[in-house]
ROFIKE-903448 format. One record per residue (C-alpha): x, y, z; residue number from 1. Coordinates in steps of 0.2 Angstrom, whole numbers, padded with zeros to 4 digits. Example, Ala and Ser with C-alpha at 12.3 -4.5 7.8 and 13.67 -1.06 7.14 Angstrom:
+-------+-------+-------+-----+
:     u :     v :     w : num :
+-------+-------+-------+-----+
:  0062 : -0022 :  0039 :   1 :
:  0068 : -0005 :  0036 :   2 :
+-------+-------+-------+-----+
! end
This chain:
+-------+-------+-------+-----+
:     u :     v :     w : num :
+-------+-------+-------+-----+
:  0471 :  0631 :  0966 :   1 :
:  0457 :  0643 :  0965 :   2 :
:  0456 :  0657 :  0952 :   3 :
:  0442 :  0667 :  0944 :   4 :
:  0438 :  0665 :  0925 :   5 :
:  0425 :  0675 :  0917 :   6 :
:  0417 :  0679 :  0933 :   7 :
:  0416 :  0662 :  0940 :   8 :
:  0427 :  0653 :  0953 :   9 :
:  0437 :  0639 :  0945 :  10 :
:  0449 :  0626 :  0952 :  11 :
:  0465 :  0623 :  0941 :  12 :
:  0481 :  0614 :  0943 :  13 :
:  0496 :  0622 :  0951 :  14 :
:  0509 :  0627 :  0938 :  15 :
:  0495 :  0630 :  0924 :  16 :
:  0500 :  0644 :  0912 :  17 :
:  0488 :  0655 :  0903 :  18 :
:  0492 :  0645 :  0887 :  19 :
:  0487 :  0629 :  0897 :  20 :
:  0471 :  0637 :  0903 :  21 :
:  0466 :  0642 :  0885 :  22 :
:  0470 :  0625 :  0879 :  23 :
:  0460 :  0617 :  0893 :  24 :
:  0445 :  0627 :  0888 :  25 :
:  0447 :  0621 :  0870 :  26 :
:  0448 :  0639 :  0864 :  27 :
:  0456 :  0645 :  0848 :  28 :
:  0471 :  0656 :  0855 :  29 :
:  0471 :  0666 :  0839 :  30 :
:  0453 :  0672 :  0842 :  31 :
:  0454 :  0677 :  0860 :  32 :
:  0461 :  0691 :  0871 :  33 :
:  0466 :  0688 :  0889 :  34 :
:  0464 :  0701 :  0903 :  35 :
:  0473 :  0696 :  0919 :  36 :
:  0470 :  0706 :  0935 :  37 :
:  0463 :  0721 :  0925 :  38 :
:  0478 :  0721 :  0912 :  39 :
:  0478 :  0714 :  0894 :  40 :
:  0491 :  0701 :  0894 :  41 :
:  0502 :  0701 :  0878 :  42 :
:  0500 :  0684 :  0869 :  43 :
:  0519 :  0682 :  0869 :  44 :
:  0518 :  0681 :  0888 :  45 :
:  0504 :  0667 :  0889 :  46 :
:  0517 :  0653 :  0889 :  47 :
:  0527 :  0661 :  0903 :  48 :
:  0514 :  0667 :  0915 :  49 :
:  0510 :  0654 :  0928 :  50 :
:  0493 :  0657 :  0936 :  51 :
:  0493 :  0661 :  0955 :  52 :
:  0479 :  0659 :  0968 :  53 :
:  0466 :  0672 :  0966 :  54 :
:  0471 :  0678 :  0949 :  55 :
:  0456 :  0685 :  0939 :  56 :
:  0456 :  0680 :  0921 :  57 :
:  0444 :  0687 :  0908 :  58 :
:  0444 :  0679 :  0891 :  59 :
:  0437 :  0689 :  0877 :  60 :
:  0432 :  0680 :  0861 :  61 :
:  0431 :  0689 :  0844 :  62 :
:  0415 :  0687 :  0835 :  63 :
:  0412 :  0689 :  0817 :  64 :
:  0397 :  0698 :  0810 :  65 :
:  0391 :  0707 :  0796 :  66 :
+-------+-------+-------+-----+
! end
């Protein structure tokens, strides 16, 4: 299935959740925010939301600095 992740088309498995996407990208779920179709998706919904064809996902990572 085709979705767009951070501006690039990506093929992902049917039935993949947002949590599964974060895990497959080897990202720390505590250090990212997920925007789904222009809306911030609350972390408690990541396990429940099954990605759909043409979803647009932006994953924003927190960066420390000083």
